[in-house]
N, C-alpha and C positions, 0 to 999 in steps of 0.2 A: 504860399499856395502855388501848386504846380501850374505851369503854363499849359495851354491847350495842346500845343504841338508835343511837348514832352510827355504830358499825361497820356495822350492817345498812343504815342510811339512806344512808351515803356510797357503799356499793357500789351501791345502787339508783340514786343520783344520777348516778354515773359512766356508767350505761347509759341512764337515762331522763330526765336533766335537760333542761329546755327550752333551746333555742337562741334567745337574745334579743339584739337589737342592742346592749344595754348590758351584756351579760355578757362574761366573758373579759378583764376589765381590772382593774388594781389602782390606777388613777388615781382618787384621792378626789374630784376635781372631777366627773368623769363619773358616778361612783357617786352622789354627792350629788344632782346634777341629776336623774338617773333615779329615785332614791328619792322626791324631792319630787314628780315627775310621777306616780309610781305611787300616791301617796296618794289614795284614793277615786276612782281611775280605772282602768279595765280595762287589763290588760297589752297586749292586742292594739291598743288605741287609742294607747298611749304610743309604740310603736315609731317611727312616721313622725315624730311630734312631736319625739322625742328626736334623731333624725338631722338634722332641719332646724334644731333649736336648736343642736346642736353645730357645724353648718356656719356658722351666723350668729355664734355665740359660742363659739369653740373652746377658750377657756381662761378662767380666773377674771378676768383683767385685761380681756378683751374684754367680758365681762358687766358688770363694774364700771363701765366707761367708757360703757356704753350709756345712752340715755334710757329712763326707766321706760316711756314710751309704746311704744317699740320692743320692749321685753321683753314687755309686755302683748299687743302685736300677735302676737308669735311664740307666745304662750300661748293665743291666741284659739281657742275650741272645747274646751279642756281643762277649763274651769270652775274654781271655787274659786280666784278670781284673787288672793286674799290670798297664796297660795303663790308666785305670780310676784313680787309686790311684796316679800315677805320674801326671796325668792331674790336679788333685785337688791340689797337692803340687806345681806344676808349676804356677797355677793360683794365689795361695797365694804369691808366690815369685814375680810374675809380678805385683800384686796389691800393694805390699808393696815397692819393690825396684824400680819399674818403674812407679808407680802411674797409672798402668793399660795401659800404652802406650808401645806397642811393638817396640823395636828399629829396625831401618833399618840396621842391622849389623848381618852378619852370625855368627860370633864368640859369640856374646852375646846371640843370639837365641839358640845356641848350649849349653849354660850353663843351660837351663831350664831342670828340671827333666823329663826324658822320651823322650827328644828331641835329636835324633841322627842326623847324617850327612844328611840323606835323608829329614827328616822333616824340619830341619833348612833351607835346600836349597829350599824346596818347598815354605815355608813361604817367604823367602827372594826374590825368583824370582816372585812369583805370587802377593804378596802384594807390593813389593818395586822395582820390575823389575831389580833385581841384577842378574848378569850372573853366577848363581850357578846351575850346573846340579843336578837334583833330581834323583839320581841313585837308582831306585827301580828295581824290577825284570823285568818290562817292558823295561826300558831304557837299562838295561844290555843285554837283549835278542836282542833288535833292533841294538845296536851298535856292538855286537859280530857278528851278521849276516852281517851288513852293511860293516864292516871292516875286515871280515874274521878272527876273533880271534878264534882259534881252540884249545886253552889250557883251562884247568879247570878254570872257571870264579870265583871260590871261593878261588883260590890261591891269597894271598895278592898282589904279584907283578902284576898279571893279572888284579886284581881289580884296582890298581893304573893306569895301562895303559889304561883301559877302561875309567876311570875318566878323564885322560888327553885328550883322544879322544873326550869325551863329551864336555869338556871345549873348545876345538878347534872348535867345531861345533856350539857353542852358538852364536846367532845373536847379533847385536849391540843394538837391541831393541826388545820388546815383548818377553823377556826371560821367563816370566811366561807362556805365550801362547805356547812357544816352548816346555817347559817341559810337559805341559798338552797335547799338540799335540802328543808327543812321548808316553805318557801314553795311549792315546786313540788309537794310531796306534798299540801299543803292545797288547791292550785289544781286539781289533776288527779285525785286519788284520794280523799283525806280531805275531800271537798267538803261544803258545807252541805247540810242535808236528809239524803238517803240516800247515804252514802258507798259507794265501790266497795271494800269490805273485802277481797274475794278477790284484788285486785291489790296490796294493801298489804304492803310488806316488814316492817311492824311488827305485823301482826295477832297474831302469837304472843306479843307483849308487851302487847297492848292490853286494858285492863280493860273498856272499853265493848264491844269485840268479844266478850269472854267472857260478859258480862252480857246482850248482845243489845239494848242500848239506844243504840247509836252515833248513830242517827238523831235521838235526843232531846237530844243534847249538841252544843255547850255550852248551858247554861241561860242565858237572857237575859230580863230583864223586858220586858214589852210597852211599846214606845215610845209617847209621846204623839203623836197624829196631827198632821201639819203644819198650820199656819194657812193658811186660804184667803184670798187677797187679790184683789179685783176691781179691774182697772186698765183705763183707757182710754189707749191708745197713740196719740199725735197726730202724724200725718205732716203737719206744717206745711210747705207746698210753694209755691215761686214760681219759675217759669221753669226747671224742671228741677233746682232745688236744694232741699234739705230742711234743716230746722233740727234740729240734734243737740245733746244736752246731756251735759256731762261730770259724772258722778255724784260727789257728795261723801259720800254715805252709806256706811256700812261695807260693806254688801252691794254688790258690783260696783264698789267705790270706784275712781275714775279711769278707768273704762270709759266708752265713749261709747254713749248710748242716745237714743231719741226722747223728747220731753216726755211725761210721764205724769200722769194724774189718778186718784186712788183713788175708788172707789164712784161712778163716772160711767158710766151705762149707755145713755142716750138721746141722740139728736141735739140736743135742746134743752139737755140738761145739758152736752154738749160745747161748744155755742155759748156757754153761760153762763160756763164756765171760760175760754174764749178771750176773751170780752168783759172779764172781770176782769183779764186780762193786756193789754188794749188792742187786741185783734183783733176785728174785726167780719166774720164770714164767714156767708154765707147757704147756700152749696151744700156743706155738710158731708155726707159719706156714709161709711157703714161699709163696710170692705173685707173683713175676715175676722175669725174668732175664732182664738185661739191659747192654748196652755197650756204652762207650764214648771214643773217640779217641782224645788225646792231641797231641802236636807236638812230644814229646819224650816218651810218655807212653800211654798205653791203660788201662782203667778201665773196667774190667769184673765184673759186679755187680750182686749179688743176693739180692733182696729186701725182708725183713722179717717183719711180723707183730708180735710185742711183746707187748701184752696188759698187763698192770700192775694194781695192786689193789690200789696203792697210788702214789701220785706225790712226788718226791724228787728232791731237787735242786742239780745240778752238776756244776762243774767249767766250765766257758765259755759256759754255756748252759742255755736255758730257755724253758718253756712250752708255746706253741703258739696255738692260736685258728685260725680259718679260716681268720679273718681279719688281724691278726698280720702276718700270713704267707704271705698274699698278699702284705704286706708292706716291708718285709725283702728282701734284695738282695740275691737271690738264683740262683746258677749257672745252666746252661743248662745241665751240667754233671749229675745232679741228677733229671732231668726232670721226668723220669719214676717213681722214688720214690715219688716225689712231687705229681704226679697224683694219686698214690695209697694212699698217706696220705690224700689228698682231698676227695677221695672216702670214706675212713674210717670216716672222719669227717662228711660227708654228711649222713652217716647212723644214726646220732643223730638228723636229721631234724625233727622238730615239726611244725604243723600247728595249731596255737592258734586262735580259733574263738573268736572274741571280744564279741559276744553275750553270750558266755558260760564261760568266765573267769571273775574273779573278780578284777584283778590287773589293776589299772590305769597306772602303769608303762609300761605295755605291749603296751597299746595304744600309749603312749607317745614315746616309743622306736620305734614303727612301724611308727609313724608320722615323726620321725626324718629320718628314712631310706627313706620313701616316698619323703620327701623334698630333701634329698641329691641326690637321683637318678633323681628326676624331674629336679633339677638344672643342673645336669651333662648333661642330655639329651637335655635340651633347652638353654644351656648357649650361644650358637651361634646365638640365635634369635635376631632380630633387636632391640627390645625394652628391655633395662635393667630394666626399671620400671616394665614391665609386669612380668619379671622373679623374681624380688625382692618382688613383691606382694605375691608370693607363699611362705609363711613362714611355719615353722613347726606347728605353731598354726593353720594356715589356712588348712594345710593338715590334722590335727587332726579333724578339723571341718568337712572336706569332708568325712573322714572315718566314723565319727559318723552319718553324714547325710545319707550315703549309708546304714549303719546298721539300721537306723530308717525307711528307705524305704523298708526294708525286704530283703536286699541283704546280702550275706555271706561275711564278712570281716575277713581275716586271716592275722595275723602277723606271718611270717615264721622265725623260730629260728633254729640256729645250735649251739649245745652245750650251749643252753640257751641265746645266743646272737641274737638279731634281725638282719636279713639279707635281708628281703624282705617283700613286701605287695602284697596280692592277693585279689581281689574283684570279686565275681561271682554273676551273676543275674540268679537265677534258673528259674524265670518266662520267661525271654527272652532267656534262654539257652546261655548266653553270658559271656565271660571273659571281664569284664569291665576295670579292672586295674591290671597290673602286673609290678612291679618295683623291681629291685634288687639293693642293696647297691653298689655304684661304686667300693668300695675297693675289692669286691669279685665277680665282674662280670667276665665272661669267665671262670668260674669254674664249670659250669654245673648246677648251682642252678636254673636259669631261665627255662631250659629244664625240670628239675624235677617239677617245679611249674606248667608248662603246662600239664605234665602228671597227676599231682594231679587234676588240673582243669577238664581235660577230664574225669577222673574217677568219679568226683563228679557232673557232669552235666548229662543231660538226653541223653543216647546213641541212643534213638529212634527218636530223632529230630536233625536237623542241629544245630551245634554249631557255634557261630559267635565271631569274635574279630575284633577290628580295630587297625591297625598298623600305626604309624606315619612315613611318608616317610623320615623324617630327622633322623630316628633311624633305619637304614637298617638292622642291626643285629637282631632286633626284628622280622621283617618280615621273615627273613631266619629261625629263631627259630620256628615260627609257621608253616611254610611250612614243616619243618622236622617232625612235629607232625601230618601231614596229612591235614592241612588247605590249601585251594587253594583260589586264587583271585576271588572274586565275580564279580567285575566290575573295571573299570579304577579308578585310584586314583582321589580324589576329594578335592576341596578346603575347608578346615575346618575353617580357620580364614584368611580373606582377609587382615586385618590390619597388621598381623604379617607373612603373606605368609606361613601358616601352612597347609600342605597337608596330607591326610590320605588315606589308602587303606583298604577297607572292605574285610575280609577273612572269609570263611566258611569251616567247616569240615563236609563233607557229611555223611549221615547215612550209617553205614557199612552194607553191604549185603542187601541194600534196594531193 
């Protein structure tokens, strides 16, 4: 017979449980990955990461066979990167020792690297319906309030008591649903601070509700404030490339960052640090301040531009261009420095006109970028044959055809590497084609190309561009540049269900 708590909670869960991308599955691999991601990360953040991760690594064998750097790259932005490293190690263990089949055994699941009591219990209960309470912050809070536990919940003896309480409340079936129901209740109703007790299906059973002190529970000792660390982040740059360093420290291990120096605050101090490393730089300048909060420390950062006259190799470091930077796993902690590095790199942007250059390689490199970007934009179209027909050679033919028709065809380069293709029709005052290499999208290159196009078309006439509906970010980019929708979207290709929207940029001060 179901216990009262479980009975009421499961009824509530069937009506009010959250719909999440990683719910509705008994696959222990998917459950395991989602639970690792959910550790110390907001649920709404995890969704898109989980779907992208599953697309890249659909099963434990794919994850086990991947390079650690690729796993870290897919984890980029989630933080707590030791989770990703342990996930990779655990996948290798599961692939070799268990032939990819997760055991229906709590203790064996607990043997996986990075899998603690909570994660093992979540997998065991959700995938295999084992009566294992998944004691995370939500369950601790719910049971502390429900049973009136008013001691510090971080004390080991109190933790054990709460675990025993949770075990006693486990139903005879639907153990996974019970754990997820408790998680949802803690996330949406029995929330930290002031809970929404009037909406709670368990209020009639809740000690804290009867006593009126739910907002004071659970009791937790005041944490020691995080340590403040002052860091100079050095953007050592030459010719559009910057020096990046692979960390060997435990924090952000194997992630790529920029060289850093602790307790360095002035231009003279930066120059002294660089001189000790063999660099002599006179025009060092501060770019910005940044701050990143970890669990136990806070990085207070000053980002410095340090241009050098020659490139030198350094241990655990490499010189990276824009494409390489996009491929490396870079932590959110240095997001501001990364943005500044990208801005410095984009200062080397060149627009090479095919009709005015002599190099065949430029056209071929541009055609390759054109092809890669077109493939990425249209890979979800219904006909694979249609997509496959657009080869690099075909794109080169298109570019040369546009050039022969009197249009301006540009290959966009950053630090000498092709990153985009731009085709303008001066007669029609139109942006005909704008593609950015997939590896360097969302770095501001497209917006710069639009600005270039606007500057090179006739400002006394309306400018036009056509945006494909299945590439929504393109439309948003043009609208930011002053283009507006001319008419409703229209069907471009009925066979492949391709729609487009015509946009115009009105004449200024008309």
